[in-house]
C-alpha positions as CSV (number, residue, x, y, z in Angstrom):
1,M,74.0,-80.4,-17.0
2,S,73.4,-78.0,-19.8
3,V,71.9,-74.5,-19.2
4,R,69.5,-72.9,-21.7
5,P,70.2,-69.3,-22.4
6,V,67.4,-67.0,-21.2
7,R,65.8,-64.9,-23.8
8,P,65.6,-61.2,-23.1
9,V,62.1,-59.9,-22.6
10,R,61.0,-57.3,-25.2
11,R,59.6,-54.6,-22.9
12,G,59.1,-51.7,-25.3
13,P,55.6,-52.5,-26.6
14,L,54.2,-53.7,-23.2
15,I,55.4,-50.6,-21.3
16,A,54.1,-48.3,-24.0
17,A,50.7,-50.0,-23.8
18,L,50.6,-49.8,-20.0
19,L,51.5,-46.1,-20.1
20,A,48.8,-45.4,-22.7
21,T,46.3,-47.2,-20.6
22,G,47.3,-45.2,-17.5
23,L,46.9,-41.9,-19.3
24,L,43.4,-42.9,-20.5
25,L,42.4,-43.7,-17.0
26,T,43.8,-40.7,-15.2
27,G,43.2,-38.0,-17.8
28,C,44.9,-34.6,-17.5
29,S,44.8,-34.7,-13.7
30,G,47.5,-37.4,-13.7
31,F,50.1,-34.9,-14.6
32,G,52.0,-33.9,-11.5
33,G,49.1,-35.1,-9.3
34,A,47.5,-31.6,-9.3
35,T,43.8,-31.1,-8.7
36,D,41.8,-28.4,-10.6
37,H,40.5,-26.4,-7.6
38,A,38.2,-24.3,-9.8
39,D,36.1,-27.4,-10.6
40,N,35.3,-27.9,-6.9
41,V,34.8,-24.4,-5.5
42,G,31.1,-23.8,-4.9
43,S,30.1,-27.3,-5.7
44,A,29.2,-28.0,-2.1
45,P,27.2,-25.9,0.4
46,G,29.1,-22.8,1.6
47,G,31.4,-22.7,-1.4
48,T,33.6,-25.6,-0.1
49,A,35.1,-28.2,-2.3
50,A,32.9,-31.3,-2.8
51,K,34.4,-34.7,-2.0
52,D,32.8,-36.2,-5.0
53,K,32.8,-34.3,-8.2
54,G,30.0,-36.4,-9.5
55,A,27.7,-35.1,-6.7
56,A,28.4,-31.5,-7.5
57,V,26.3,-31.4,-10.7
58,S,23.3,-33.6,-11.4
59,S,21.5,-34.3,-14.6
60,D,17.8,-33.5,-15.1
61,A,15.3,-35.6,-17.1
62,S,16.0,-33.7,-20.3
63,G,19.7,-34.3,-20.1
64,G,20.6,-30.9,-18.9
65,T,22.3,-30.1,-15.6
66,T,20.9,-28.6,-12.5
67,G,22.9,-26.5,-10.0
68,R,21.8,-24.8,-6.8
69,S,18.2,-24.3,-6.0
70,A,16.7,-21.0,-7.1
71,P,16.2,-18.4,-4.3
72,E,12.8,-18.3,-2.8
73,A,10.5,-15.6,-4.1
74,Q,10.3,-12.5,-1.9
75,I,6.9,-11.8,-0.4
76,V,5.8,-8.2,-0.7
77,Q,4.0,-7.0,2.4
78,P,1.2,-4.5,1.4
79,E,1.7,-1.1,2.9
80,E,-0.9,0.2,5.4
81,I,-1.9,3.9,6.0
82,P,0.9,4.8,8.4
83,E,-1.0,7.0,11.0
84,L,-3.8,4.5,11.5
85,G,-3.9,1.9,14.3
86,A,-5.2,-1.6,14.1
87,A,-8.7,-0.8,15.5
88,T,-9.1,2.0,12.9
89,R,-7.8,-0.2,10.0
90,A,-10.3,-2.9,11.0
91,K,-13.2,-0.5,10.2
92,I,-12.0,0.0,6.6
93,S,-14.0,-2.2,4.2
94,P,-11.8,-4.6,2.0
95,Q,-13.8,-3.2,-1.0
96,A,-12.6,0.3,-0.4
97,S,-9.5,1.3,-2.4
98,Q,-9.7,5.1,-2.0
99,A,-9.4,6.9,1.4
100,V,-9.5,10.5,2.4
101,V,-7.6,10.6,5.7
102,V,-8.4,13.6,7.9
103,T,-6.0,13.8,10.9
104,G,-6.8,16.4,13.6
105,T,-4.0,18.2,15.4
106,G,-5.6,17.4,18.8
107,R,-8.7,16.2,20.4
108,D,-9.9,19.7,21.1
109,S,-8.3,21.4,18.1
110,S,-10.1,22.8,15.0
111,T,-7.1,22.3,12.6
112,S,-6.3,19.2,10.7
113,S,-4.6,17.8,7.6
114,V,-5.8,15.7,4.7
115,V,-4.0,13.1,2.6
116,V,-5.7,11.0,-0.1
117,Y,-4.6,7.4,-0.4
118,E,-5.4,4.6,-2.9
119,R,-4.9,0.9,-2.4
120,D,-3.0,-1.2,-4.9
121,P,-3.7,-4.9,-4.9
122,V,0.0,-5.8,-4.5
123,T,1.7,-2.8,-2.8
124,G,-1.2,-1.7,-0.6
125,W,-2.1,1.8,0.4
126,Q,-0.1,4.6,-1.3
127,P,-0.5,8.4,-1.0
128,V,-1.8,10.1,-4.1
129,S,-1.9,13.6,-2.9
130,D,0.2,16.1,-0.9
131,I,-0.7,17.0,2.6
132,W,-3.6,19.5,2.5
133,S,-4.5,21.9,5.3
134,A,-8.0,21.7,6.6
135,H,-10.4,22.8,9.4
136,N,-12.8,20.7,11.5
137,A,-15.3,21.6,14.2
138,V,-14.5,24.4,16.6
139,R,-14.4,22.2,19.7
140,G,-12.4,19.3,18.0
141,W,-13.5,15.7,17.8
142,T,-15.8,13.2,19.4
143,D,-16.5,9.5,19.1
144,D,-20.1,10.1,20.4
145,H,-21.4,13.0,18.2
146,F,-24.7,14.6,19.0
147,Q,-26.6,17.6,17.6
148,G,-25.0,20.9,18.6
149,D,-21.9,19.6,20.3
150,L,-19.7,21.5,17.9
151,R,-17.4,18.5,17.4
152,S,-16.6,16.5,14.3
153,P,-17.5,12.7,14.5
154,I,-14.6,10.3,14.6
155,G,-14.8,7.3,12.4
156,V,-14.7,5.7,8.9
157,F,-17.5,6.7,6.6
158,D,-18.4,6.2,3.0
159,L,-18.4,9.0,0.4
160,T,-21.1,8.4,-2.1
161,D,-22.7,11.7,-3.0
162,A,-21.7,15.3,-3.9
163,G,-23.2,18.6,-4.9
164,G,-22.9,22.3,-4.7
165,K,-24.0,25.7,-5.8
166,L,-21.6,25.7,-8.8
167,P,-21.5,23.3,-11.7
168,N,-19.9,19.9,-11.4
169,P,-16.1,20.4,-11.6
170,G,-15.6,17.0,-13.0
171,T,-16.4,14.4,-10.3
172,R,-17.7,10.9,-11.1
173,L,-19.8,10.9,-7.9
174,P,-23.5,11.7,-8.4
175,Y,-23.6,15.6,-8.3
176,D,-26.6,17.6,-7.2
177,R,-26.4,21.2,-8.2
178,G,-28.8,23.8,-6.9
179,S,-29.3,27.2,-5.3
180,A,-30.2,25.5,-2.0
181,F,-26.4,25.0,-1.4
182,E,-26.2,28.5,0.1
183,A,-24.1,29.5,3.0
184,S,-24.6,32.9,4.7
185,G,-23.6,34.7,7.8
186,D,-20.3,34.7,9.6
187,G,-18.1,32.0,11.1
188,F,-16.7,31.6,14.6
189,E,-13.8,33.9,13.8
190,G,-16.0,36.5,12.1
191,E,-15.2,35.3,8.6
192,A,-17.8,35.3,5.9
193,L,-19.4,31.9,5.1
194,A,-20.5,32.8,1.6
195,G,-19.3,30.2,-1.0
196,S,-18.6,27.5,1.6
197,F,-21.1,25.2,-0.1
198,D,-20.1,25.9,-3.7
199,Y,-18.7,22.3,-3.7
200,V,-19.5,19.6,-1.1
201,V,-19.1,15.9,-0.6
202,A,-21.5,14.3,1.9
203,I,-19.9,12.3,4.6
204,N,-22.1,9.3,5.3
205,Y,-22.5,9.9,9.0
206,N,-26.2,9.5,10.0
207,R,-27.5,9.9,6.5
208,L,-28.9,7.8,3.6
209,S,-26.4,7.1,0.9
210,G,-27.4,7.5,-2.7
211,T,-29.3,10.8,-2.0
212,T,-28.5,14.5,-2.4
213,P,-26.4,15.9,0.4
214,L,-29.4,18.1,1.2
215,D,-31.4,15.0,2.3
216,W,-32.0,15.5,6.0
217,T,-33.1,11.9,6.8
218,R,-31.3,10.8,10.0
219,P,-31.3,7.0,10.4
220,L,-29.8,7.3,13.9
221,G,-32.2,9.9,15.0
222,E,-32.2,13.7,15.0
223,D,-30.3,13.9,18.3
224,K,-27.2,12.2,16.7
225,G,-26.8,15.2,14.4
226,G,-26.0,15.0,10.7
227,G,-25.3,17.2,7.7
228,I,-21.5,16.5,8.0
229,W,-19.8,17.4,4.8
230,L,-16.5,18.0,3.2
231,H,-16.8,21.6,1.8
232,V,-15.0,24.7,0.8
233,D,-12.9,26.3,3.6
234,H,-14.1,29.7,4.8
235,G,-11.0,30.4,6.8
236,G,-12.1,29.2,10.3
237,P,-13.5,26.3,12.3
238,T,-16.7,24.6,11.3
239,Q,-19.7,23.3,13.3
240,G,-18.9,19.7,12.5
241,C,-17.8,19.5,8.9
242,V,-14.3,19.3,7.4
243,S,-13.3,22.1,5.1
244,L,-10.6,22.4,2.4
245,P,-9.4,25.3,0.4
246,R,-11.5,25.8,-2.8
247,G,-8.8,24.5,-5.2
248,R,-8.3,21.3,-3.0
249,M,-12.1,20.7,-3.0
250,K,-12.2,20.8,-6.7
251,Q,-9.2,18.5,-6.9
252,L,-10.7,16.1,-4.5
253,L,-14.0,15.9,-6.4
254,R,-12.1,15.1,-9.6
255,M,-10.2,12.3,-7.8
256,L,-13.1,10.5,-6.1
257,D,-14.2,7.5,-8.0
258,P,-17.3,5.5,-7.0
259,E,-15.8,2.4,-8.5
260,K,-13.0,2.6,-5.8
261,R,-15.6,2.7,-3.0
262,P,-14.1,6.0,-1.5
263,I,-14.2,6.5,2.3
264,V,-13.2,9.2,4.7
265,V,-11.2,8.2,7.8
266,M,-11.4,11.1,10.2
267,G,-10.5,12.0,13.8
268,D,-7.7,13.4,16.0
269,A,-4.3,11.8,15.6
270,E,-4.4,10.0,18.9
271,S,-7.8,8.4,18.3
272,L,-6.9,7.3,14.7
273,S,-3.7,5.6,16.0
274,D,-5.7,3.1,18.2
């Protein structure tokens, strides 16, 4: 029997073709079997490598790519007037954006401090003045004021009207000037009262708003007192008003803006913290 010689197989072109196909399929990662770690880091939650690169980056409708979700917007909590408690804050009208806060040293003390605040729609209440020294009634404070008790009423009251013996220093509140704003005699510590009513702002406790501070109408009755003002300090306690140094009174009058619905929040520190 005869045997046919076997032709040698020409491997060169076939092997080259297979190698070329392999390179096309594996890309650069085929060399040495190495994985590009930088492509994976951070592509899965917690910065760990994702199992499937295709899941790490997705395409949006416009053909772009989307990565991690944007961080949630931070909610700004509006600031409150720090020394006021919840019960006192609840008495402040939402329309009021200007507040004169009078904080008494103690329930029976005649000394106090004043800070003016304004409310920003986003950031809330912010101080717009320094701390000013002040006096209040000689016997301190009360939440049940009556005529002659020599205590200042605790509460939240509107500030709508001003006046004085001297010309308007620049306030936007209605200002009634007249010689009837005359203070005479001596105070509780022997100090002269002259000039105390050169500048006043009526505190709307038991009075009609929109009238001169000299209007003695008492909606709650005469026995509940009235005529409670912010006025020029005479160097000692008052009968029921709050008094500020002359320069501070002029500054306050210029600051008060009826469009901001100004109020006064007044009382001893402990009462205001409720």
